[in-house]
N, C-alpha and C positions, 0 to 999 in steps of 0.2 A: 504494500500500500504506500509506496514511496511516490505519491502523486498528490496534487492539490485536491482538496475535498470536492470543489465544484467540478473539476475535470473528471474525478473518479465517479461521481454521481451521473454525469452526462455521458460517460464513455460508451455505454451500451446503446445509447440513443442518438449517436451522432448522425445516423442516416436520416433521422427525423428533424435534426437541428440544422441541417445544411440549407443554405440559401445561395443559389447560383454556384454550387460546388464548393462553397466556403462555409466554415463554421464560424459564426459570429459570436464573439466573446460575450456581448450583452445578452444574446439569446441563451447561451450556455449558462451564464450566471443566473439569469431569470429562472431557467428550468431547474437548476440546482437549488436555488433559494426556495422555490416552491416546494420541492420534495423534502428539503431539509426541514422546513417548517411543518409540513404535513406529518412527518415522522418524529417531530420534536427532537431533532438532532441537536446536541449541545456541542458548540464549537466556538473558537475564538474568532477566526476569520475564515471565510469560505476558501480563500486562497492559501490557507495554511495546509500543512502536510497531513494527509489522512492518518499517517502512522502515529500522530500525536493524540488521536482520539482514544477514549477509553474503549475497552472491549465491547461493551454494550452499544456504544455509539458507532463502532466499526461494524457491528452486526446490522444496525439500522441503516448505515451508509450502503452496505451491500444490498439490503432490501430496497432502498430507494433507487439504486442503480437499475435493478431489474423491474421494479414496479413502474418505472418511467417508460417502459416499453409497452404498457397496457396489456399484460399477459392474460390469457383466459385460464391458464393453469400455472400455479406457482408451486414448485417443489422445494421444500425447505428441509435440510438435513441437520438435526440437532440445533435448531435456531436459537435456543436459549442456553446452550452449554457455556459455562464460564462467565456468565453475566450476573449482575446483582439482582436482587429480588424485585426492586422497583422497575428496572429496565425489562426484566422478564415479564412483568405484568403489562408493561407498555407493548411489548412484542405480541403478547397474547391478545391484547385489545386490538391491535392493528390487524392481526390475522383473522380474528373474528369479524371485524369490520369489513375486511376485504371480501370474505365469504358472504356476508349478509347484505352489504350495501353495494359493493362494486361488482358482485356476481363473479368473483374469481374463485376457481376451484383451487383449494389448498391441499397439497399432499405433504403431510408432515411426517418426518422420520425422527423418532425419538426413543431413547432408551429409558426415559423417565416415565414410569407407570402413571403417577398422578397427573402429569402433563397430558398424556394420551387420553386418560379418562375424562379430564376436564375439557379438552379441546376437540376431540374427535367425534364425528357422527358415525363413522364406521372404523373398525380397527382390524388389523391383520397382524398376527404374532409370527415372527420369523425366528427360527432357532436352527442352527447348524444347517443352513441352506434349505430348510423345509418350512412351509408355512401352514398355519392352521386355516380353517375356513374363515372367510371374512364374515364378520357379524356386526350388527349395530352396537355401538358403544353406549353403555348406560351413562347418562349424564349425572354426575355426583355433585353435591353442593360444594361450593368453593371453600368452605370452612372446614372441610374434612382434614383431620390430622392423621398423617400416615406415619407408621413406625419407620425409623430410619436406621440404616446400618451402613457405616462408612460412606455416607453421602448418597446412597441409593435406597429405593424402597426394599424392604426386607422381602424375602421369598415367602414369608408366612403372612403377608398382608392379605386380609380377607375383608369382604363386604357382606353384610354390614359389620361394623366393628363390634367386638364383644361388649355386652352390657355389663356395667359394674354394679 
């Protein structure tokens, strides 16, 4: 990511930003500013280096880059890995909004069970190159507390949780 934030966001959309075969800086900045604001990207200057952003803001920058192309399908692989809880909630909000309001199909790949259960309409479990049947995902309340073991859901996680 050794590139300016605005150029990084606009990179995948240069074919849409050309005028008479040239990429206009003002158009590039306007495009990047719009997407940076829509995704609530936190930055000093758009001309600053993308590598200076936090991990969560780098994730949002990558999302902005590809969302700028107006996809009908967005494939995200571990979109919240290594980012803080507040940014994770923002990414979840954004993905839900894309699916509901922008009519973008979102295919999320995640190893975090709570994330899959909260975000998915359908889920498919893969293990050792084999998959289970696809089935509707049961939507659980957002305030469910999951047992944790070394940062991942424990294999003994059950629903509903045992009553005390």
